[in-house]
C-alpha positions as CSV (number, residue, x, y, z in Angstrom):
1,M,165.0,72.0,108.1
2,T,165.4,74.3,111.1
3,S,162.6,76.6,109.8
4,A,160.4,73.6,109.2
5,G,161.0,72.3,112.7
6,V,160.2,75.7,114.2
7,R,156.9,75.8,112.3
8,A,156.0,72.3,113.4
9,I,156.6,73.1,117.0
10,L,154.5,76.2,116.7
11,V,151.6,74.2,115.2
12,A,151.9,71.7,118.0
13,V,151.8,74.4,120.6
14,L,148.6,75.8,118.9
15,V,146.8,72.5,119.1
16,A,147.9,71.9,122.7
17,T,147.1,75.5,124.0
18,P,143.5,74.8,125.3
19,S,144.7,71.7,127.2
20,L,147.6,73.6,128.6
21,L,145.5,76.5,129.8
22,L,142.3,74.9,131.0
23,P,142.5,73.8,134.7
24,S,140.8,70.4,134.4
25,V,141.6,68.2,131.5
26,S,141.1,64.4,131.6
27,V,143.9,62.0,130.8
28,D,142.1,60.7,127.7
29,T,141.6,64.2,126.3
30,T,145.3,64.9,126.9
31,Q,146.4,61.8,125.0
32,I,144.1,62.6,122.1
33,V,145.4,66.2,122.0
34,V,149.0,65.0,122.0
35,L,148.3,62.6,119.1
36,I,146.6,65.3,117.0
37,A,149.4,67.8,117.8
38,L,152.0,65.4,116.7
39,A,150.1,64.6,113.5
40,C,149.7,68.3,112.6
41,A,153.3,69.0,113.5
42,G,154.5,66.2,111.3
43,L,152.4,67.3,108.4
44,T,153.7,70.9,108.7
45,F,157.3,69.7,109.0
46,F,157.3,67.4,106.0
47,D,155.5,69.9,103.8
48,Y,157.9,72.7,104.6
49,V,161.1,70.6,104.5
50,S,160.2,69.1,101.1
51,V,161.3,70.8,97.9
52,Y,158.1,69.9,96.1
53,P,154.7,71.3,97.4
54,S,151.9,69.2,98.6
55,L,149.1,70.9,100.6
56,I,150.1,74.1,102.3
57,E,149.5,77.2,100.1
58,F,151.6,80.4,99.9
59,R,154.5,78.8,101.8
60,D,157.0,81.0,100.0
61,A,154.9,84.2,100.1
62,P,155.1,85.6,103.6
63,P,153.4,86.8,105.7
64,F,150.3,85.1,104.4
65,N,150.5,81.9,106.5
66,R,152.0,83.9,109.4
67,I,148.9,86.1,109.6
68,R,146.6,83.0,109.4
69,Y,148.6,81.2,112.2
70,M,148.7,84.3,114.5
71,S,145.0,84.9,114.0
72,L,144.1,81.3,114.9
73,F,146.6,81.2,117.8
74,L,145.3,84.4,119.3
75,T,141.7,83.2,118.9
76,V,142.4,79.9,120.6
77,F,144.5,81.5,123.3
78,V,141.9,84.2,124.1
79,L,139.0,81.7,124.1
80,A,141.0,79.4,126.4
81,I,141.6,82.3,128.8
82,I,137.9,83.1,128.8
83,A,137.0,79.5,129.5
84,R,139.6,79.3,132.2
85,G,138.1,82.4,133.9
86,Q,134.9,80.5,134.5
87,T,136.6,78.3,137.1
88,D,139.9,80.0,137.9
89,P,139.5,83.7,137.5
90,N,142.3,86.2,137.7
91,G,143.1,89.7,136.5
92,L,143.9,88.6,132.9
93,T,140.8,86.4,132.5
94,L,138.5,89.1,134.0
95,F,139.9,91.8,131.7
96,I,139.6,89.7,128.5
97,E,136.1,88.5,129.5
98,A,135.0,92.1,130.1
99,V,136.3,93.2,126.7
100,G,134.8,90.2,125.0
101,L,131.5,90.8,126.7
102,V,131.3,94.4,125.4
103,I,132.3,93.3,121.8
104,G,129.9,90.3,122.0
105,H,126.9,92.5,122.9
106,A,127.9,95.1,120.3
107,L,127.9,92.4,117.6
108,D,124.8,90.5,118.9
109,F,122.1,92.1,116.8
110,P,119.4,90.3,114.7
111,Y,120.7,88.2,111.8
112,S,124.4,88.8,112.8
113,P,126.8,85.9,112.8
114,V,127.3,86.2,116.5
115,R,123.5,86.0,117.1
116,L,123.4,82.9,114.9
117,V,126.1,81.3,117.0
118,I,124.1,81.9,120.1
119,L,120.9,80.5,118.4
120,G,122.9,77.5,117.4
121,L,123.4,76.5,121.1
122,P,121.2,73.5,122.1
123,E,118.0,74.1,123.9
124,G,118.3,74.3,127.7
125,A,121.8,75.9,127.6
126,S,122.5,77.8,130.8
127,A,122.8,81.5,131.0
128,E,126.5,81.2,131.8
129,A,127.0,79.1,128.7
130,V,125.2,81.6,126.5
131,S,127.2,84.5,128.0
132,M,130.5,82.7,127.5
133,T,129.6,81.8,123.9
134,R,128.6,85.4,123.1
135,T,131.9,86.6,124.6
136,A,134.0,84.0,122.8
137,A,132.2,84.6,119.4
138,G,132.6,88.4,119.7
139,M,136.4,88.1,120.5
140,A,136.9,85.6,117.7
141,Y,135.1,87.7,115.1
142,L,137.0,90.8,116.1
143,I,140.4,89.0,115.8
144,G,139.3,87.7,112.3
145,L,138.3,91.2,111.2
146,L,141.7,92.7,112.5
147,A,143.6,89.9,110.7
148,I,141.9,90.4,107.3
149,T,142.4,94.2,107.6
150,F,146.1,93.8,108.4
151,F,146.5,91.4,105.4
152,Y,144.8,93.9,103.1
153,L,147.0,96.7,104.3
154,I,150.1,94.5,103.7
155,L,148.9,93.8,100.2
156,K,148.3,97.4,99.4
157,L,151.2,99.1,101.2
158,K,153.9,96.5,100.8
159,N,152.9,95.4,97.3
160,W,152.5,91.7,98.4
161,P,153.6,89.3,97.1
162,A,155.8,91.0,94.5
163,K,158.1,92.5,97.2
164,S,159.1,89.1,98.5
165,G,160.6,88.2,95.1
166,A,159.5,86.1,92.1
167,F,156.2,84.4,92.7
168,N,156.1,80.8,91.8
169,V,152.5,79.7,91.2
170,W,153.3,76.0,91.4
171,I,155.1,76.3,94.7
172,N,152.6,78.6,96.4
173,L,149.4,77.1,94.9
174,P,150.1,73.4,94.8
175,T,146.4,72.5,94.5
176,F,145.9,74.9,91.6
177,D,146.8,73.5,88.2
178,P,147.5,76.3,85.7
179,T,147.5,73.9,82.8
180,A,144.1,72.3,83.5
181,G,142.4,74.3,80.7
182,G,141.2,77.8,80.0
183,D,142.9,81.1,80.6
184,V,144.8,81.1,84.0
185,V,143.7,84.6,84.8
186,D,140.0,83.9,84.3
187,R,140.4,80.7,86.4
188,L,142.2,82.6,89.2
189,N,139.5,85.3,89.2
190,R,136.7,82.7,89.3
191,D,138.3,80.9,92.2
192,A,138.8,84.2,94.0
193,R,135.2,85.0,93.7
194,V,134.2,81.6,94.9
195,N,136.4,81.8,97.9
196,L,135.1,85.3,98.8
197,A,131.5,84.1,98.5
198,L,132.2,81.1,100.7
199,G,134.0,83.3,103.2
200,F,131.0,85.6,103.4
201,L,128.5,82.7,103.7
202,L,130.3,80.4,106.2
203,P,129.8,82.5,109.3
204,F,126.0,82.0,108.7
205,L,126.2,78.4,107.6
206,I,128.5,77.0,110.3
207,P,126.1,77.7,113.2
208,A,123.3,75.9,111.3
209,I,125.7,72.9,110.9
210,G,126.6,73.1,114.5
211,K,123.0,73.1,115.5
212,A,122.4,70.0,113.5
213,A,125.4,68.3,115.0
214,A,124.2,69.3,118.5
215,D,120.9,67.5,117.8
216,L,122.9,64.4,117.0
217,F,125.8,64.4,119.5
218,G,124.3,66.4,122.4
219,N,125.2,69.7,123.9
220,A,129.0,69.3,124.1
221,M,129.5,72.9,122.9
222,A,127.6,74.3,125.9
223,T,129.2,71.9,128.5
224,E,132.7,71.2,127.2
225,P,135.1,74.2,127.1
226,Q,137.5,72.6,124.5
227,T,134.6,71.9,122.2
228,M,133.4,75.5,122.5
229,I,136.9,76.8,121.9
230,W,137.6,74.9,118.7
231,M,134.1,75.3,117.3
232,V,134.1,79.1,117.7
233,S,137.7,79.3,116.6
234,L,137.0,77.4,113.4
235,W,133.8,79.4,112.9
236,A,135.9,82.6,112.8
237,F,139.1,81.1,111.1
238,L,137.6,79.3,108.1
239,P,135.9,82.4,106.6
240,L,139.0,84.5,107.3
241,S,141.2,81.9,105.5
242,L,138.8,81.8,102.5
243,F,138.7,85.6,102.4
244,M,142.5,85.8,102.4
245,R,142.8,83.1,99.8
246,G,140.3,84.9,97.6
247,I,142.1,88.3,97.9
248,A,145.4,86.6,97.3
249,M,144.3,84.8,94.1
250,A,142.7,88.0,92.7
251,R,146.0,89.7,93.4
252,I,148.0,87.0,91.6
253,A,145.6,87.2,88.6
254,D,146.2,91.0,88.5
255,M,150.0,90.4,88.6
256,I,149.8,87.9,85.7
257,L,147.7,90.3,83.6
258,L,150.0,93.2,84.3
259,K,153.0,91.1,83.2
260,R,151.3,90.2,80.0
261,R,150.5,93.8,79.2
262,R,154.2,94.7,79.8
263,A,155.3,91.9,77.5
264,E,153.0,93.1,74.8
265,V,154.4,96.6,74.7
266,P,157.9,95.7,73.4
267,D,156.3,93.5,70.8
268,A,154.1,96.3,69.6
269,E,157.1,98.7,69.4
270,A,159.1,96.1,67.4
271,I,156.3,95.7,64.9
272,L,156.0,99.5,64.4
273,A,159.7,99.9,64.0
274,A,159.7,97.2,61.4
């Protein structure tokens, strides 16, 4: 229960971070953020305190969810600092903005995801909004790349998830039914490929969706800092999450296949001895 409570508090802090760091937030926005933070915290608490799984995957296979949380928290925190620096600059905001500006320009080349984010801004966006979006997209993309690299190193060097003990597919993959039909290894590999493909395509698809939403709901991304923070954060986090899920499912399929081969060896030796 204590562990679930700590996780719930951390999730609530993540949701409330932009409102806590931005200098000017309306009362209505604060109330909505508090409501969403409590809902996310409650979902996290009840999922982790329950014996039976519901939605959260890999809850007993650290550090999968810890890497995802830290990547999203760092993205939201850094983007909130960048947005704060537009009205209340200090040494930290100027430093992060300078680093993000260099990274954003380095990643802003034709057909790149960062370029598509900038092109997804509504027409008539100011030069300041374009520059801030480029900086935010560059920092978010860099954090996502570092997170997926760190997870891959953990998987290879620490033999994840075997080192954390026995891996329970039902607990760690509650939305995956191993008895739905067909070989479980083939289904895991197929789902892994689908997740990897979606993770590759989403950075290019989300800006197009954002552009269509901007045509319907106005230029909130260019004028509202919190909208920009969450849009760019989700643009970077969702592909990262899908990439990690695809790599993890492929790893689990390899573990099941290896266990099958090991189980077949004693059987073959027994047949030869007989």
